[in-house]
C-alpha positions in Angstrom: -9.5 9.6 -23.1 -8.2 8.6 -19.6 -8.1 5.6 -17.4 -8.2 6.2 -13.6 -6.6 3.8 -11.1 -7.8 4.3 -7.5 -6.1 2.8 -4.3 -8.5 3.4 -1.4 -6.5 2.6 1.7 -7.3 2.8 5.3 -5.9 6.3 5.8 -6.3 8.0 2.5 -7.2 7.6 -1.2 -4.5 7.7 -4.0 -5.4 7.9 -7.6 -3.5 8.0 -10.9 -4.7 9.2 -14.3 -3.3 7.3 -17.2 -3.5 8.0 -20.9 -2.0 4.6 -21.8 -2.6 1.5 -19.7 0.6 -0.1 -21.0 2.9 2.6 -19.4 4.0 2.2 -15.8 2.5 4.5 -13.2 4.8 7.5 -12.6 2.7 9.8 -10.4 -0.4 10.0 -8.3 -2.6 12.3 -6.3 -3.8 11.9 -2.7 -7.3 12.7 -1.2 -8.2 12.3 2.4 -11.6 11.1 3.4 -12.9 14.1 5.3 -14.8 15.5 2.2 -14.1 12.9 -0.3 -17.3 13.2 -2.4 -16.9 16.9 -3.2 -13.1 17.0 -3.3 -12.8 14.0 -5.7 -15.6 15.2 -7.9 -13.9 18.6 -8.2 -10.6 17.0 -9.1 -12.0 14.7 -11.8 -14.9 16.6 -13.3 -12.9 18.0 -16.3 -11.5 14.7 -17.4 -12.8 12.4 -20.1 -12.6 8.9 -18.6 -13.4 5.6 -20.2 -12.5 3.2 -17.4 -12.1 3.3 -13.6 -10.4 0.5 -11.6 -10.5 0.5 -7.9 -8.7 -1.4 -5.1 -10.4 -0.7 -1.8 -9.7 -1.9 1.7 -11.5 1.1 3.2 -15.1 1.5 4.4 -17.5 0.1 1.7 -19.0 3.6 1.5 -15.8 4.8 -0.1 -16.4 2.6 -3.1 -20.0 3.7 -3.3 -18.9 7.3 -3.4 -16.5 6.5 -6.2 -19.2 4.7 -8.1 -21.6 7.6 -7.7 -19.0 10.0 -9.1 -18.1 7.8 -12.0 -21.8 7.4 -12.9 -22.5 11.1 -12.6 -19.5 12.3 -14.5 -18.9 9.7 -17.2 -21.9 7.2 -17.0 -19.6 4.3 -16.3 -19.4 1.6 -13.6 -16.0 1.3 -11.9 -14.4 -2.1 -11.6 -13.5 -3.1 -8.1 -10.6 -5.5 -8.0 -10.8 -8.5 -5.7 -8.2 -11.1 -4.8 -8.3 -14.3 -6.9 -6.8 -17.6 -6.0 -4.7 -18.0 -9.1 -4.3 -15.2 -11.6 -2.1 -12.4 -13.0 1.0 -14.5 -12.4 0.3 -15.1 -8.7 -1.2 -17.9 -6.6 -1.9 -17.7 -2.9 -2.0 -20.2 -0.1 -4.3 -17.9 1.9 -7.2 -20.0 3.3 -9.7 -17.3 2.2 -8.1 -15.2 -0.6 -10.9 -12.5 -0.3 -9.6 -11.7 3.2 -6.1 -11.1 2.0 -6.6 -7.5 1.1 -6.5 -6.3 -2.5 -3.7 -3.8 -1.7 -1.4 -6.6 -0.5 -2.2 -8.7 -3.5 -1.6 -5.9 -6.0 1.7 -5.0 -4.4 2.8 -8.6 -4.7 1.7 -8.7 -8.4 3.8 -5.6 -9.2 6.8 -6.8 -7.2 6.7 -10.3 -8.8 6.3 -8.7 -12.2 9.6 -6.7 -11.7 11.8 -9.3 -9.8 12.5 -12.8 -10.9 13.8 -14.0 -7.5 11.9 -14.9 -4.3 10.5 -11.6 -2.9 9.5 -10.2 0.4 7.0 -7.3 0.1 6.8 -4.9 3.1 4.0 -2.3 3.1 4.3 0.4 5.8 0.9 2.0 6.2 -1.8 2.0 8.8 -0.8 -1.6 9.2 2.6 -3.0 8.4 2.2 -6.1 6.2 5.0 -8.5 5.2 4.4 -11.1 2.4 6.6 -13.7 0.8 6.2 -14.8 -2.9 8.4 -17.5 -4.4 10.1 -17.0 -7.8 7.4 -19.0 -9.5 4.6 -16.8 -8.1 3.4 -18.7 -5.1 2.3 -16.4 -2.2 3.3 -18.4 0.9 1.7 -16.1 3.5 2.5 -13.1 5.5 2.3 -11.1 8.7 0.4 -8.0 9.9 1.2 -5.6 12.8 0.2 -2.1 13.6 1.9 0.7 11.7 3.5 3.8 13.0 0.3 5.9 13.3 -1.7 3.1 14.7 0.9 2.4 17.3 1.2 6.0 18.3 -2.6 6.5 18.4 -2.9 3.4 20.6 -0.6 5.0 23.2 -2.7 8.1 23.2 -5.9 6.2 23.6 -4.8 3.6 26.2 -2.8 5.8 28.6 -3.8 8.8 30.7 -0.6 10.9 30.5 0.8 10.3 27.1 -0.2 12.6 24.3 -1.6 11.9 20.8 1.2 12.3 18.3 0.7 13.5 14.7 2.3 11.0 12.3 4.6 13.4 10.5 8.1 12.4 9.4 9.3 16.0 9.9 8.5 15.7 13.6 11.4 13.3 14.3 15.0 13.6 13.3 16.7 10.3 12.9 20.1 12.0 13.3 19.2 13.4 16.8 20.2 11.8 20.1 19.3 8.1 20.5 17.4 8.9 23.7 14.7 11.5 23.7 14.5 14.2 26.4 10.8 14.8 26.0 7.7 12.6 25.8 6.7 13.7 22.3 10.1 12.6 20.8 10.2 9.5 23.0 7.0 8.2 21.4 8.1 9.1 17.9 11.5 7.5 18.3 10.3 4.5 20.3 7.6 3.5 17.8 9.9 4.0 14.9 12.5 1.8 16.4 9.9 -0.8 17.4 8.6 -1.2 13.9 12.0 -0.9 12.2 13.4 -3.7 14.5 10.4 -5.9 13.8 10.9 -5.6 10.1 14.6 -6.1 10.5 14.1 -9.4 12.3 11.4 -10.6 10.0 13.5 -9.9 6.9 16.5 -11.7 8.5 14.4 -14.8 9.2 12.9 -14.7 5.7 16.3 -14.5 4.0 17.6 -17.3 6.2 14.6 -19.5 5.2 14.4 -18.6 1.5 17.9 -17.5 0.6 20.0 -14.3 0.7 19.0 -13.5 -2.9 15.4 -12.9 -1.7 14.6 -9.4 -3.0 13.0 -7.1 -0.4 10.6 -4.4 -1.7 9.2 -1.8 0.6 6.3 0.6 0.0 3.7 2.7 2.0 3.6 6.1 3.5 6.1 5.3 6.3 8.5 3.2 4.2 11.2 5.9 3.7 11.4 6.6 7.5 11.5 3.0 8.4 14.1 1.8 5.9 16.6 4.4 7.1 17.1 2.4 10.2 17.5 -0.9 8.4 20.7 -2.7 7.7 19.0 -4.6 4.9 18.9 -3.4 1.4 15.3 -2.6 0.2 14.0 -1.6 -3.1 11.7 1.3 -2.4 8.7 1.5 -4.7 6.4 4.3 -3.8 3.6 3.4 -6.3 3.7 -0.4 -5.9 -0.1 -0.9 -5.3 -1.1 1.4 -8.1 1.4 -0.3 -10.4 -0.1 -3.7 -9.5 -3.5 -2.3 -10.2 -2.3 -1.1 -13.6 -1.0 -4.6 -14.5 -4.4 -6.1 -13.6 -6.3 -3.4 -15.4 -4.1 -3.9 -18.5 -4.7 -7.7 -18.6 -8.5 -7.2 -18.1 -8.7 -4.7 -20.9 -6.6 -6.9 -23.2 -9.0 -9.8 -22.5 -12.0 -7.7 -23.4 -10.4 -6.9 -26.8 -10.0 -10.5 -27.7 
């Protein structure tokens, strides 16, 4: 019997299959959205699943696709996780918690569960989000800016002579010359420095405001690239959102057993 955790982000879907909800998430699989219904069904059809928990910030049709698959394969309804004002060890000052984004919320839950100090959570995906949580679990707020792929795509869409750039870490070597001698590398390097410098400044200001002991946790598809240019120390957590989803799922299942 398995439990499936699904993180449906803006660019792709990640899922983890757990045999025990009390064990930390250690691996995951990725599916793109081009043929999600068939691909995900094929990947999951041989599993015996009792629960499906979903965090989705993608198109609502993605959750409906997941629900159809869960109903067809296992005759169960997936639970879609939504942000709550005060639960799972976290409170938020967001004016409308439902607009916070479940991925940001779950990442903060996982980070707060691991670290006892004030924390700064940086998620480097389609958007780069930065959130601050105090040591007693109060989410004070955060910032959002375009991520690497979004910034690169915008240059391709808004200019006549600049090319569209594939967002691939292997395309750009951080050890190469500081200044690029071709347009492709100039866009790759320029956007990488732009976002890295933004995060560098934000983290400096946050640590000045909330103390040098503020722990900075970084996650997301572009996190490893970006943190290489930072002088700050980050704790890299590749599966932060899925781990937060596991924590929430575990507490929900424990409540059902009471």
